[in-house]
N, C-alpha and C positions, 0 to 999 in steps of 0.2 A: 504493500500500500504506500509506504514512504517513497519507494522507487517511482511509482506512478505519479505521485504528487511532485516529485523532483523533476520528472520529465515534463509534466504539464507546465510547471513554473518556468523551465528553460524554454519551452515553446513560446510561452507568453512573452518572455523577455526578448526572444529572437524576433517574434512578429512585431513587438513594439519598436524595437530598434530598426527593423526593416522599414516600418511605416514612417518613422521619423527620418530615416536616411532618404527615403523616396521623396518625402515632403521637402526636405532640405535641398535635394537635388533639383526638384522642380522649381523651388524658389530661387536657386542659384542661376536660373535662366532668365530671371527678371532683370529689367533695366530701369534704373531709377534716375530721373532727371530732376535736379534741384534748380529752381529759378530764384535768384537773389535780388532783392530790392536794392541792396547796397553791398559794397565789399568792405565795410568798416568792421572793426574788431568783433562786435557782438554777433553779426551775421556769419562771419568766418568761423568764430568759435563754435557756434551751434552746428554749422555744417561739418566741421571736423569731428565733433563728437558723434553726430549722426552717422557719418561715413565709417568711423571706427567701429561703431556698434553693428552696422550691417556687414562690414567686410571681415569682422573678427571671426565669424563662423561660415564665411562664404555664402552669405544670404543673397547676394546679387551678382549678376554677370558683369554689369557695367554701372558705374556710379559717376554721373557727369553733372557739372555745375555750369550754369550760364547766367548772364545778367538779363534783366528785363528787356533791355534794348535789343537783345538778340532773338527775341521771340518771333518777330516777323520773318526772320530767316528760317525758323524751324516750323512755322505754322503748317506748312503743307505736309510735312512728314516728321512729326515729333519723335525723336529717338528715345522713347521711354514707354514703359508699361505702367509706371506710376509716376505722377508728377508731384513734386513737393515744392510749395512756394514758401519763401522766408521773408516776412514783412508784408505790410499792407500794399505797397506799390506793386509788388510782384503778384499778389493775389488779385488785385484789380485788373492788372494787365492780362492775366490768364483768363479771368472771368469774361473779359471783353473780347477775347480772341475766339477763334473757331476750334480751339482744342477740345477734343472729346475723350480725353484720357482721365482715369480716376485721379482726383487731385486732393492732396492733403495740405492744408494751410497752417503754417507756423508763424509765431511772432505776430499774431494778429489779435486785436481786442475783439471781444464778442460782438460788440455793436458794429464794428467794421465788417466782420464776417457775415452777419445777418443782413447787411446792406448790399452784399455782393449780388449781382444778377445771376440767377440760376434757373435753368430750364427744368424739364420734367425729371431729369436724372439726378435728383437731389441726393440719392444714396451713393452717388459717385463723387460727391464733394463733401469733405469734412474738415475739421480743424481741431487743433490743440490751442486753446485760447491763451493769450498773453496775460490777461487780467485774472485776478483771484476771485473765487466765489465770495459773495457778501458775508456768509456766515464765518468764513475764515478771517476776514478783516475785523469782524466784531469780536471774534475770539482773541485776536491780537490785543484789542483794547482791554478785554477782560483779563487776559494774562498779564498785561503790563500794569494796569491801574484797576484792580478789582473793585475798588470802592466807587468808581465813577461809572455810572450806568445810564446817564443822560447823554445821548449822542446826537450832535448836530450834523445835518447833512444838507448840502446844496445840490439840487438836481437841475441840470440844464436841458435843452431840447433833445439831445441825443442820449441822455442818461435817464430820462424820466420813465422809460419802459422798464427800468429795474426797480421801480417802487414796490411792486408786489414781492419780488425776491427779497428786498430789504425788510419788508414787514414780516415776512415768514422767518427770515434769519433772526430778526430781533426777538420774536417769540421763542425761538429755539434757544437763544442765548440769554433770555430773561433780561433784555435791555430795552430802554425806552428811546424812541427816536423823535427828534424835532426836525422836521423836513420843510424846507422852503424851495419853491420852484422858481427858477430864473430863466427868463425867455429873452432877455436883452442885456447888453453890457451895462446899461443905466440901472438895471435892477440889482446888479450883483452886490455892490457895497451895502445898500439898505437891507437886502435879504441876509447878508452875512452878519451884520450887526444885530438883526432881529433874532436870528437863529442862535447866536452866541449868548443871548440874554438868558436862555433856559438850558444851556448845554454845559456839560463838564468837559467834553472833548469835541473836536471837529473831525469828522471822517471824510476824507477826500474820495470822491467817486469820479473816475475818468470822464471828462466832458470838455470838449474844446472851447466852449464858451466860458466855463467856470475856471478851468485850470489850463492856462497857457503861459507863454513867456511874458506876456504883458500883465497878467493878473496874479501870477504865483506869489510874487514878493509881497504884494498888498494883503493877500489872503493870509500868508504866513505871519506877517507883522500884526495884523488885526487879531488873529486868534491868539498869538503870543501875549499881546497886551491884555487880552481878556482872560489870560491864564487858563485858556482852554486849548491844550496842545493839539497840534494837527497830526493825525495818523494818515499816512500817505500810501500810495500804490506803487512807488518805485524808490530805489535806493538813492537816486539823484535828488529827490525831494528831501530825503533825510539829510543828505549833505548840505542842502540849501537851508535847512532849519526846521523841518518837520521832526516830531519826536521819534516816530518809529514807522516802519513799513513792513508789510509782508509781500514778498514778490518771488518770482521764479527767475533764476539766472538763465542765460542762453544755454549754458552747459546742461542745466537741469531739463530744459525744454528739449534739447537734443537727445538726452538720455531717454526720456519718456517717449519721444517720437520714434526713436529706434526700436523700443520695445513694442510699440503699437504696430509699426510697420512689419516687424518680424512675425508677429501673430497673424497679421493680414496675409503676408506671403505664405506662411506655413499653411494657412487655410485655403490657399489656392486663389486668392484674390476675391473678386465679387464685390459686394457692397462694402464700403468703408464703415468703420464703427461710427456712432453718432459723435457730434462735436462734444468736447469735454474740457473741463478746467484742468490746470496742472495738478499733478499728484505730488511732485517734488517742489519744495519751496524753501525760502530762507527768510530770516528776520534781520533787520538792520535797525540800530538804535543810535540816536544822537545824544550821547551822554552829557555833552556840554550844555545842550538845551535843557536836559533833565535837571542838571545842577542849578542852572539859572532860574528854573521854576521851583526849586526846592524839592525835587523828586529824587528818591533813591530807588533805582531800578535794578532788577536782576540782570545777569549777563544774557547775551543773545541766545546762547545754546540752551539755557534754562527756559527762556520764553518760548523758543521753538518747540521744545519737548512738551511744554504745558499746552500749547495749541494742539499738538498731535493727540495728547491725552484727552483734551476736551472734545476733539472730533470723534474719538472712539466712543464717547459716552453720549453723544447727541444723535 
């Protein structure tokens, strides 16, 4: 009886290995074309991590990168079975082209992805969002300043569709929101002052009207003077004066994208997985701002772990 069990186990192991080898061999025939919006450091870093992930186990036959300006030359016969865009500019260029190859968009905010023109083949287009889920951003506030649960938020024209997600996330996190809608530049400062009157902190939600090069400094200074620290959506805002941010690095996006594409290729292609938020993320804190506000904060690694634990329990 033991001999029979051993033989069956070996057969199962052999068949499993054979199936995996066949799937990997089939995947290795795939060609992946990456279209870059820019060739600056973040885009190059993401592409290098993605390439290393796919080439490590021989997942693709050919991995090629081109810039957006080269799309016109490739339109007639795109040399790829899977198209990966990096950045909004590349995603928009591909969406506006005649390309009919499954397309996976990276380094693109959710709002920008949802604004892309797409035909009937929506299952052939997907994305790994650049921005974080609202609940994760609220968890950052809770992990950093647990006694402050009144959160001020300004929503502009392109971010107002996230209102329901914010409300749901606030209930999950047991936090209270004070939200003001901003539809013009003239409304920004009055709305900011109004929202800060009843808020312990200010949460930045990406919106080109509310947060841009011309408004960022005023928003930061106004919230700082009101002693309602700003929680941002990028490390650059933390460097500029926000208290903290949760964000995904290009390398983390590249790592997760590689894992998603590997599973896609191993399954033999077909429909891409639904658009999703990043699984891997980092925390950045401006401790100088914290000290100037009289705040004593834990280190970034502790805050990161606290967010992950909160996510597991919600």
